[in-house]
N, C-alpha and C positions, 0 to 999 in steps of 0.2 A: 459841474456837475451838482447837486445840491444830497445834503445829506441823507434824502428821501430820497432823491430822484429811481423812479422803477418799484416805488414802494405803495402801497393803495392801503386805503386805510377809513374805517368808517369812525364817525364823533358823534357823540351825543351826551346833552344837548346844548344850542347855541341856544341859550332868549333871546341876547340881545348885541350892538355893539362893544360892550360892556362888560360882557360874560369870561369868565378864563378860558369857556369854551370856546367865545370865539379867536380868542389870541393866538391859544393853541391851533387850532384851525388854520389862524392867518400863517406863524412862522414850520406847519409842515409843508402846505403851499409851495410861500415863496422857497423854502429848502425840497420842493421837486416833488411832490407827495401829488399821487391824486384821492380826494380826498369823495367820502359819503358823509348825509349827514342824516340824521332824526329827530327828530322833535315833538315834544310833546301835542297831539290828537288833537287841536282846539283851533280854529279857522282863523283866528289872531294872532296864536302863534306861531300860525305858516305865512305870512303877511310877515312879522316880524323877523323872521326868522331869513327870509327874500330875502329884505330891505338890507338886512345886517351884510347878506354875502353880494347882497353888489355891491355896498360902499367897503367890500372886503378884495374888490373885482377890482374899481378904484384906482384900491390905496397900492394894489398889492402892483398892477399890470396883467392879471391871472383873468385873460377874458372868461376862458370855460367856467370861470366864478358868477357868472351871467346867467348859465344857467341851468344850475348845479345838482346831482343827483340829493333830492329829500324828502322823505320821507316820514313818518308818521308813525312814534314808537309811543306805548303807555308799558314804560316795566312794569309796572304790578302788570299787568295781566299776557299770561306765556302766550294765550291767542296771537297777541297785540308784536309782542316777540318775534314768534317764531312767521311771523308774516313780514314781517322786515327784514329777516334773515333769506327768507325766501326770495325777493326781492333784491335783496344784496348780492343773492348770487346771480340771478339772472342776467342782472347790468353787469359785473366782476365778475365773476366765474370764484373769483380767490382774494380774500384779503390776508398784508401786509403786519398790521396794527389794530385796534380797539380800544377808540378812549371813552371810559367811564366819565363824567362831570354832570352828575347832577342830582341832589339829594331833595326830601321834604319832607319837614316836620311843620305841622299844625304852629302859625306864626300868636297865637294866640299866646304860647306855651313859652316864648321863648325870650322867658324878663326874669329880670333879678325878682325871688320867692315866689315863683310858679314852678317850679320845677318838681315840690309833693303833691299836688294837684294834681301832677300829668294823669290824664286818664290813661286807660288797661287797647284803648281801640287808643289813641293817639300816639303810644310808645310804639305799638305795632306797624302802625303806617311808615311810621319813618324808618325802622329797622330792616323793615319788607321794600320799603323803597330807595332809599339812601346804599342800603348795607346785603339784603341777598340780590338787589339787582345786578350787581356784580358777579355770581352767581350762575344768576339766567343769564345774564346776553354775553359771558365768557363759552358754557354749553353749547349756546346756537354758534357762537362765531367760532368754535373748534374745525366743526367741517371742512370750513372756509381757510381754513387756517392749515392746509396740511405740508407745510414746508417751515411751520410750528411761525414764530413772532413775537407780540410785544402787545403788553395788554397798562393800562395807569389807568387809576383811580383820584382824584381831586378827595383830599382832607385837612387836616387845619389841629394846629393846637389841644384843640378842647377836647379833642378824644383823648388827651392823655395826663390832661392837668384842666384845673376847674376854671372854668371861666363863666361870671357869672354874665346870666343869663344865656348861654348855649345851650344849659341843657340837655333837653331829648334828643338835639341833633350832634351834644359831645357824644352822649351814647350811642349811637349807631354808628358816627366814624371811629368809633371803638372799634365796633363790629367789619364793618369794612376792611380798616386797617388788617386787624385778624383774618380776615377773607379772601385777602392778597394774600398772606402768605400760604396759608394755607393751597391758596390756589395753584402759587409756586412751586409750592412742593408738590404735589403732585401731577405740577405741566409739566416737571421741566423735563422729563424725558420723550414728550412731542417737541421740545426745544421754543417751545411756550413761556415767554419769560412776565413775571406778573410783576410789578410797584403800583405806587400809591405816590403825590405829591405833596409834602405839607403845605402849602399856603400860606404865608400872612394874610390877616385883613385886606382887601382890595375893594373897593368901593366898585361894586356889581348891584343887580337886583335882589337877592335872593341874600345878598350881606348885612342888605340894607334893615331887613326885618328881623334881627337879633337885639334883643336887650341889650341900652352901652355900648354899640357898635363903634358910635364919635370916640364914647375913653377907647376905646380897646387902640383906636388910631395915636390918640394922643399920647397915649401911653408906650406904644413899638417906637414912635420916633426920639422920642425922651430915655430908655432905657435901649436898646435894640444897640448891637455893637457897632453897624453901617449910621445912627441915629436918626435913620430916615425907614418910611413906607415903603415896598417895594410896589411894583405895580402889575396889572396882566401880564403884559410883554414878555417880562421878569420869568414866569409860570411858560405861556409859553416856551420857549428856549430851552427848559427844560428837557420840558415834557420831549421835544424833540431832539435832546440826548435819550432818552431814556427808548425814546420809536426809536430812533438808528443805532446802528452797527456799532458805534461809539459806547455802545453801554453792554455789549455782546457777550461779557459776564456777566452783571449787575439782575439779579429777581431777586423778591421776596424781601425787596428792601424799601423804604421810607425815606424821602426827599426833601429836608426841608429850604424851601425858601422864601425865607422870613428877618431877612437884615440879619440874623444872628441872632432874633432874639429865642430862641427856645432853647442858646445857651445858659442865656443870665437866669443866676435863682433871684436874687432882690434887682 
């Protein structure tokens, strides 16, 4: 029996086999969960996600992942979100967990010295896709969670401390964390828990768009208590904890998986 045996969840959005969402999915499946997946509605993304899930199937021995439930979902569109969850209801009936592992900001403004020049539309888009989407997805997921459930979102230390080059994404992640706390407060009576995971730098496709990312890796390795960077699998294991009954009394929390870097002052 795995920690998630008998549980069903939706994971948005796997980009490739280097993404944190992929590692979360891998660990959830390994612990017995049935998972459905959302992806940005682009043809190349569907091919990329299917390929990464095929590789996951080979790695985990889960034959069911060879033909996964995979649906497009543009979190910037209420109509797309509604259609995604309508299909999820047809397929699964109800779900036990939801993973929000997605964010977006124009990479032209993720560089040192660029924050002041952030246009209004870039700021609005970053907050909409990276933070408001948690509200929109949660609202759509609630009818599929009649018995309660667990929702997690992914964040980063740049939400509360200045990380040069992270810029508008730091503001969006701060909004995401606050959003999760308000959702946790409101949904607790429905037995729905909402938490975030603050992961240290990981070499994902999105992380490589951040200016100065190599300096971040070097600094974390030098200054963190564990004297190393994390890998995405460690985030996936923490996700399993938050999605499972092991964390039944935990909600509204931000859990750090960053080799302890967030505890260090200098």
